[in-house]
N, C-alpha and C positions, 0 to 999 in steps of 0.2 A: 808519414804521408800516405794518403789513401791510395788503394790500388788503382783507382780510375785515374787520378791525377798523375801517379807515378808512371803509368803506361802512356798517358798523353805527353808527359814531359820527355820520355824516351823517344817518342816519335818526333818531337820537335827537333831533336838533335839529329836523329837518324834518317828521317823521312822528309820533313817539311822545310828544311832550310834551303833546298834548291829553289832558284827563282821561279821555276816553272810551276811550283805549287804554293808559293807564298805571295799573297796580294800586296802590292806596294801601295803606299798612301796616295801615289799619283793616280791610281786607277779607281779610287773610291768615289762613288757618286754621292754627294753630300746633299743634305736637306735643301730643297729649293733649286737644285740643279735642273737644267733643261737638256742635259746631254742624252745620248742614246744608250747609256749604261743600262745593264739588265736589271738593276735594282736602284732604289733610292735609300740613302741613309736617313733614318727618321730621327735618331738621337745619338750623340756621342758622349764621351766623358763618363761612361759607366764603369763600375768597379767589378771586373771579372763577371760579366753578365752570363747567366746560365739559362735556367728554365723560363718559359714564357707561358702566359695564358690570357685569354680574353674573358671579361665579364661584360657582356653586351659590347659597347664600343670602347671600353676601357681596357688598355693593355697593361699587364703586370709583368714584372721581371724580377727574378731572384738574382741578387748580386752577391757573389761570394766574398766581396770585400778586398782589402789590400793589406791583410795581416795587421801588424802594429809594432809597437816598440817594447813590448814585454817579451823578453827572450829567455829561453830555458837552457841552462848550462848542461853540457853533456848530451844534448839531443841535437843532432846535426841534420841539416838539409842535405840533399844529394850533391850540392855544390860545396859542402864542407862548412858552411856557416851555421850559426846557432838557429834553431827553430824559434820563430817569433810569432806572436799572436796579438790580436787586438779585437775591438768590437766595432769594426768598420763595415761589417756586412749589413745588408738591408733588403727590403722588398720595396720596389718603386712602382708607381703608376705613371704611365706615359701617355701624353696626348699625342696620338699618332698623326694629327694634322699639323701641330706646331712643334712637336718635339719637346714640349715642356715636361719636366720630371717633377714628381711630388713624392715625398716620403710616405710610406704606408706603415712599415715596421723598420725600426732602427735598433742599433745595439746588438746586432747578431755577431756571433763569434766568427773570426776569420783567422786562419792559421797558415803559416808558411812564409811567404814574401809577396810583394806587390804583384809579381807575375805568377800565374798558376796558383793563386790562393785557393784554399779549401774553406768552405763555409756553407752558406745557403745554396742548394743545388736545384730545388724544384719549387714550383708554385702552380696551383690548380684551382679551378672553380669546382666546388663539390657541394651539391645540395644548397645552392645559393650562398655559399660561404667561400671566402678566399683562404686557402690553406697553403702553408709553406712547408718545406722539408729541409732539414739540416743533414749534411753528410756526416760520415764518420760514425763512431760509437763512443760511449762514455766509459768503456772498460779500459782501465789502466791510464786514466788521466794523471799526468805527473803532479807531484805535490808542489805546494807553493814555495817550498824552500829551494827548488831548482830555478826559480825566477826571482830570487831575492827576498821573498816574503813581504814585499811592499804592498801598500793598499791597491795599486793598479794590478799588481801580480795576483793578489788574492781574488780580485774581481774577475780576472780572466779565467782563473782556475774554477771559480764557482760557475761561471758561464759555461765552461766546457762540460762540467758535470751535469748541468741543467739542460743544455741545448743539444749536444752532439747526438745525432741519430734520431732526433725527435721531430714529430709533426707539430705545427703550431698554427694558430689563427691570429689575425690582427685584432688589436684592441684599440679603443678610441684614443688612448693616450700615445699611440705610436709604438707601443711595446707589443710583445707577443704574449698570447695565452698558450701555454705549453700543453700539448696533448700526448698521444701515445708515443712511447719509446720504441719505435720500430727497429732501431739499430740494436738495442739490447735483445729484443725478441729474436731477430735474425741471427745474431751472434750465438745465442744459446742453441738455436735450431741447428746451426752447422755442427755444433758439438754433439748434439743428441742424434743427428741423422747422418753423420759423416760416412757411415758404412752402408747406408741404404738409400742414398740420394738417387732418384730416378727409379725407385722400386716400382714394379709393375710394368716397366718398359726397359728390358735389359740393354737395348741399344743406346740408352741414354745414361749409362753409368759413367760418371766423370773420371773416376780414378784419381781423385785428388792427391792421394798419398805420393804419387810420382810427379807431382806438379811443383816446380820451384817456388811458385807463389802460394803454395798451400800453407794455410795457418789453421790449425784445428781450433776454431773460434775466430770468426772474422765477419765483419759487416761494414758496409759503406753504402747506405741508402743514397740513390743518386737521381733516378727518374721518377716523376710523380704525374699521375693523371687522375682526375676526378671521375667518379662513377656514382650511380644511384646507391645511396646508403653508405658511401665511404670513399676510399681512395685506393688505387693501385700504386704500389711502390716496387720498382726494380732496384736490386741491390748488387752493386759491382764487387762487393766483398764476399757475400754469401752466395752469389750467383742464383738468386731466387726472384720470383714474382710473388709478392705478398699482398693480400687484400686486407686493408685495415678498416673495419667498420667504424661508424661514428660511435657506436657503443659496443662493447664486447672485446673479445680477444682477437688479435690479428691471426691470420692463417696463411700458410705458404700454399700457393696455388700450383706453382711449378718450380722445378730446379733445372738449371741449364748446364749442359755438359761442357767439358773441355773440348776445344776444337780438335778434330781428328785428321784433318787434311791441311795442307798448306804450311807456310813457314811457322805458324803458331801452334802446330799440332803437338799437343802434350807439353808445350813449353809455357803456356799461360792458361789460366782459366777463361771462362766465357766473358766475364765482365759486362753484363747487360747494362745499358745506359739509358734506354728510353722505352716508354710504354705508351700505346695509343689504343684505347678501346674503340672498337668498330661494331657494326651490326653483326652479332653472332660470334665474333672473335676478339681477342686481345692481341695486338701485334706488339712484339718485343724485338728490339735489335741490340746488337752488342758491339764491343770494340774489335771483334775479329771479322766484322762484316756479315755475320749470320743474322737472319731474320726468322723469327719463330711466330707461328700462329698458335695461340692458346685458346682452347674451347673447353670450358669446364676444367678438368684436370688432364685433358689430352693435349700433348705438345707435339707440333709438327715443325720440323726444320724446313722452312720454306724454300731456301735456295734450290733444293733438288727439284722443285716444281716451278720455279720462277724462270721466265724467259724475258729477254730484253728486246724492246722495240727499236733501240738505237745504240746498242753497245753500252748502255748504262750499267753501272756496277756500284757496289758499296764496299768501301775499305773498312771504315770504322764509324759506327753511329755516334753522333753527338746528341741529337734530340729528334723527336718525331711528334706528329700530330695528325689527326684524321679530320677530313672535311665531312660535310653532311651526307655525301654520297658514299662514304666508306673508303675513299682513297686515303692512303697514308703517305705523308711527306717526311722524308728522313734526311737530316743534314749529315754530312760526312766530315767529321772533325779533322781527319787526317788529310783527305784529298781536297778540302775546300769546296765541296760541291753539295748539291741537293738533288735527290731523286724522288720520283713519284712512284709509289707502288699501288697499282690497281688490284685490290684484293680479289675482286670478282673473277678476273681473268689471270691473276698471278703474273702480271707483266710489269716491268719497270721502264721508266723513261727519264731522261734528264729534265730537270727544271733549271738548274745551273750546272755547267760542266766543271770538271776539276780545275782548280786554280783560280776560280772566280772569287771565292771568299777566303778568309783567313781564320782558321779555327772556329768554324760555325758550330753553334750548340743548340740552344732551345729553339723550338719551332711552334708557331701558333697560326691558326687560320682565322682571318677576320671575317666580319659580316659580309664584306664584298667579295669573299673568296680569295682575297690577296693573302700571300704568305708573309709572315714576319719571322725573322731569324736573328738570333743573337750572333753577332760577328765580333771577331777579335775577343773571343770569350775567355781567353786566358790573360787578358791585358787589363791594366789598371785604368783609373780615370785620368791619369796624366801621361803625357808622352815620355817615353824612355829613349835612351840613345840608340841610334841606328847602328847596327853591327851585324856581322855574320852569324853570331850565336844568339841573337835576340829576335824572336818572331814577332815581337810587339814594337820594334823600333819605330818611333814616330807615330804610333797608332794608339788609340784608346778604345776601351770597351764600347760597343755600339749595337744598335738594332737596325736592320735593313728591311725594307718592304719590297716584295717581288711580285709585281703584276697581279693578274687575275687568272687562276688556274682551275676554277670550279667547273668549267665547261670543256676542259681538255681531256 
């Protein structure tokens, strides 16, 4: 299981189960509602929705899928069951007015189980193209004999070898055209640079060798953003920001340190989950609530300079996006909130306070400056039983629309 989803699952048990932080289905504003709820649900029934992007008025979502019925003997989930996989992941296009969903790319690998599935994590518009990102890496894909050697089993194994950690573009037949293997690149980079990460700035030496999550060789590409000439990818396994040009070799722009303060100090690595290019900076946020400003190869840990207008804070970033004025909106996957970071003044403010959403993830800014956020982002397309250990009880993956924030 990827480090990002592993950390999120831990938080579901340890942090998010109290009713104060988990949104019940009774509080959800659904499409067509005329209530005073702070947001409107645009679409439901999505399969673990993660990253979002706009192409003009069209909204795209990366769905990690709902795993499948090909299971691997001897490889267990954290719950003790067999690790299973399928090809239920997809990229969908959403009509934000009607909520209608249309397949763009199908047949993407999905691993784990219907809740917290691992698969497609990012989608972005880059140089007039829609680009997707698969999480994980293709190092150590288990052999087909561990899933019975059947035709469906072999198909899943081939998909894992071809897809994990890769960028892709949509093709006219609904399939993917596979591009750079950023997962393999980042995996090897962590091996080659494990002793020199943060070189040139001694204050950012992560000290991975003392980290329980340390793996000498790790990659889990998670957040994706388009930029001129290529894409930015943040990797929650290698703890890096990588620029992937349309042509040529990827390059690591920055590496992020272990947290040094708070309960996560030296217990976890940074686990960056989202990236948002702005004017003059690239904003990155991670699962420890840290925000970074990257300018060239210079990395600034933003919280030391951030002040809050209204007591707003970030626990763990799920997704982020910038508007045309350079403000960045960050969803908090643990706290169920959304904050606005005004980069010019380095101040934050609430868009939605804690407990409003349930596992929010991807963020996109529409043409009307409304925000769109993946909600119930660890939930499948079908409702599951309500219970104290199920953060998705009665809920399905969805996307919500939050007002107009462009002038705030």
